[in-house]
N, C-alpha and C positions, 0 to 999 in steps of 0.2 A: 872759601865757599861763601857766596853771597846768600844771606837769608832773605827775606822770607819770601818770597813768593809773590812778588809783584806779578810774576808770570802765572802762578797757579791761583792767584786771587784768594789766598787764605785770609779769613776774617778772624777777629779775635773778640767775639762777644763774651760777656761775663759768664763764667761757668760756676755752677753750684757744686757739682760732683768734684770732690778733691779740693775744694776751696777752703780757706780758713787761715788762721794766723801762721806765721813762720814757725816751723817746728823748733823745739828747744834742742840745743846741741847735746851731744852725749854727755852723761854725767861725769865722765873722766876728763872733761875739759877739752874734748876734741876740737880740731880746727875747722875752719870753714873757708870755702872758696866762693867768691862773688864774681859774676860776670855781668857787665852792663853793655848794652848794645843800643845804638841810635842811628837811624837813617830816615830822615823825613820823607824820602821818596818811596818808602816801602810801607806795607801794612803787615804787622804793626810797625809803628814808627820808632818805638823804643821798647825794650824789655829788660828785666833784671832777673837773674837766677842766683839763688843762694843755695849752696850745697854743703851739708855737714859730712863729717867723715864716716858716719854710719850710713850714708847714702840718702838720707832724708833731705828734703829741700823744699823750696818755695819758688814759684814762677809767677811773675807779674808782668803783663804787657799793656801798653797803651796805644790806641790808634792814632794815626795822623790824618792829615787832610787830603792825602793822595786818593783819588777815586779808585775803587776796586774794580778789577777787570770782571766783566760780566760773563762768568762761565756757567752759571746756573740760573734758572728762572726765579729762584728765591734768593734775594740779596738783602740780608739784614744790614742795618746800620752798624758800623764798627763800634765795638764797645771794649772796655778793658777786660782782660782775662786774668784771673787770680786763682791759683790752685796749688795744692801741695803735690810733691812728686816723690818717687822712691826710685833711685837708680840702682842698677845691678852692681854687685861687688866688683866685677871686672872694670866697669866704666868708672866707678868711684876710685878705684886704685889708680887708673890712668890719670885721672884729674889731679889727685893729690901727689902722686909721684912726680908728675910734671911740675907742679907748683914748687915742690921741695928741690927738684933738680934745677929749677930756674931761680934759685935764691929767693923763694917766696914772692916772686914777681917784683922784687926790689931791684929792677934792672931797666935798661932802656930797651923797650920792645921794638922800637922803630927808629931807623936811621933817617935823619932829616934829608940825607942825600938821595934816598930812594924816592923816585918819582913814580908813584903808583896811583892810578885813578881811584877816586874816592869810593870806598866799599862799605862805609859805615864807621862810626866812631866806636871803638871797643875799649873796654877797661877790665883788666883782670886784677883781682885783689885777693890776698891771703891774710887770714887772721888766726893766730894760734899761739900757744905758749912757747913754741919753738921758733917763732919769728913772725914777721909781717911785711907786707909790701904791696905796692900798686904800680901798674904801668898802663899807659893809655896809648892807643895806636890805631891806625887805619889798616895797615898791613905789616906783617913782621917777616923778615927774612930768617928769623930764628925758627928752624923747622919744628921744634917741639911746641913752640907757642902757636904756630900756624895750625898744626895738627890738633891741638887742644881747642883752638877757635872753631875749626871745622866740626869737631865733636859736639861742642856746646851749641853751635848753631843748628846742628842736625837734631838735637834734643828739642830745641825750641820749635823747630819746624814740625816735629811730631805732635807736640802739644797743641799748636795752633790748628794743625790739620785734624786732630781729634775733635776739637770743638766744631769745626766746619762739618765733619761727618755727622756729628750729633744733630746739628741744625738741619742738614739735608735729610736725615732720617725722619725727622719730624715734619718737614715741610715740602720736601722735593725728592722723593725716593728715586725717581728716574735718574737723578744726577749721581747717585751713589756709585754706579758701575764705573764711570769714567774717573771719579774721584779716588776710588779704591785702586783702580789700575795705576793711576799716577803715584799713589802712595807706595804701592808694591815696587814700582820702578825706582822710586827714590830710596827705598829701603835697600834694594839690591845694590844700588850705586853708592850707598853710604851717606846719602843726604837726609835720611830719616833714621833716627836711632832711639833706643829705649822704648820700643813699641808697647811694652807691657803697661806703660802709664796710660794708654788709651784702651786697655783691654775691656773695660765695661762697655764702652761704646761699640767696639767691634763685636763683642758677644751679643749685644742687643740686636745688631744687624743680622748676625748669623741665625738668631732665634726667631726672626720675624719672617713668617711665610709670605707676607705681602711684598717683600723685597725680591727683586729678580734673582733667580738662582745663581746666575753668573756673578752678581755682586756679592751674594752670600758666600760663594766659593772663594772669592778673593779675600773676603774678611777672614775666612777660615785659614787661608794661607798665611795671612799676617799674624793671626793668633799662634799658629804653629811656629812661625819664625821667632816669635817673642817667647815661646814656651820655656826654653832653657833659662833665659834670664829671669822669667817669672818664678820658676821653680827654685832658683837660687836666692830669691829675696828673703830677708829675715822675716 
């Protein structure tokens, strides 16, 4: 799955809510998975996600020079996005079980013989007391690696989209309806995941009577969809 949304025009301005230093790993010496992505044709052009075994993590993205598609009247200049995240137990388990099942990523993720159009440079890394490894790839025919890539890209998509919703709520409320409809569709199709990480932004839209009721209804649906994961968080 290609990130981010050259088509949707997702922007990555700096975010204060949830931002801060990378969380400390669990005191029991738990492992961490790191995912790096870069494609200068997209916005953001690069990002890094660090995930600890307790589900805590940090996301940082940087904009590129590619123009943003004008999908709303308010178009801020792209800025870095830096924020902490908390993943659900089920998602965290998928990430770390894949890492351990794939030899801590100390493998060749991509076969040089595979001729696949450029989809972005990706790097998966694992660091822990039980092992470590790194692999870099454009596309992997290893099903588990590709599924993990899709999952991590879908989380990044959600985080970038959350910031865009926050900006539109402040500056261009009329754009929220279409933006939320697109996010709902992406969530249904698996291209947006871990919606609970943008729960405060969605809740602020639901609570705002100046926002169109249809947009507020869509925000409620997204909150309901994220509810089970949110309830399971530590």
